[in-house]
N, C-alpha and C positions, 0 to 999 in steps of 0.2 A: 846203344840207340839213344839213351837219355843224354849222353854227352853230345851226340850229333844233333839232337833236338835243341840243346842249349846253344850250340854254335849256330844253328839255323836262325835263331833269333838275331844273331849278329851278322848273318849272311856270308859267313866265311866257311870254305871247305876245310876239312881236317885231314891231314895226312894219316896214313895207317900207322906210321911210326909214332906220331904224336898221340894218337888215340891209344895205341898199345901202352905207351909210357904212362899216360894220364889214368888209364883204367887198370893198370897192372895186369895186362893180358899178354902172353907171349906173342911175338910178331907173327909167327907162322900160323898159330891157332886163329888169331884175329883175321888174317887174310882169308882163311877158310870160311869163317863166319861172315865176313863182308861179302864174299862171293854168293853165299846162300841168301843173304839179305838182298843182294842185287838181283838175283834170279827171281825173288819173290816180289820185286818191284818196290821195295821199301827204301833202298839206298841207290844212289847214282854216283858215278865218279866223274871228276873233272880233270882233264889232262893239263899238263903245263906246269910251269914253275910255281904258280899260285894254286895248283890243283890239289885234289884230295877227294874226300867223300862228303856227300850231303844227303839229307833225307830226300827221297823221291816224292814224298807227299808232305803236307803240313803235319805238324806234330799233333794237332787235334784230330787228325784223320788216321793215325796209326795206333792201334791198340796193342796191349801186351799179348793178346791172343794172336794177332798178326805176326808178332815177333817170334813167339814160341812155336807156332806152326811153321814158320819159315825155316827154323833151325831144327826142330825136333819132329815135325810132321803132326798129324792129327792127334788130339788128346786121347790117351789110352787106346790107341789103335795099333795092333789088334788088342782086344780086351785080354786082360791077364788070366782068363779062365777059358782055355781052349779044349780042355778035356771034359769028358762026360760027367765026372764027379763034381766039377765046379760050375756046371751050367745053371744051377739055381742061383748062383751069384751074379750071373750076367746082367740081369735087370738092375742090380745094385750098382755094378760097375758102370753101366750106362748112365745112371742117375748121377754118380760121382763125376763122370766125364762131363756131363751137361752142366753140373754145378761149377766145375773148374772153368769150363769155357765161358760161362756167364760171368764169373768173377773176373777173368782175364780180359774179357771184352768190355768190361765197365771202366777199365783204366786206359786212358790215352797217354801218350808221351807228354803232352802238355799238362794234363792233370797231375802226372807224377812230378813234374818240375814245380808246378804250383803248390803241391802238397809238401814238397821237400823243405829242408831247412833254408831259411833266408840268410843272406850274407849278414854277418854280425855288424851292428852299427856301434862305433866307438864314440863315446862322449868325452869331451875334455872339460 
C-alpha cells in the first residue's frame, strides 16, 4: 500500500507484477492481497496496456487500521480468551485491542511516506 501511495503521487498505476517485484512478494500472494484491498475499497484497478492498480482514496485518507482490517479482519476478534478460565483476561484483551486500533488509525499512508527516509542527496 505504501508503494501504491508513492506511485499515486506520480499518478501512475502499478502492475501487480511490478509491485510484486519491487516489494519482494510472490505474485500469487499479492494478487490475493490486492483482491482483499479492492473489496475493502482501498485499491482500484485500471484496465489496458497502461493499466494496473491505484489507491481508491487519497493516501492521507487510508490508515494502517484500514489496511490491517481489510486483510486480517477486526483486531483481536475473536478475543484469544474464549474459555471460562480466561474470562478475567477479556477486559485486558479488549484494552489491548483498542490500543492497537488507536495506534494503527493514527498512521496514514501519507504520514508513513513523509516519515520515511528521504532520497539521499549527493554533493559533488
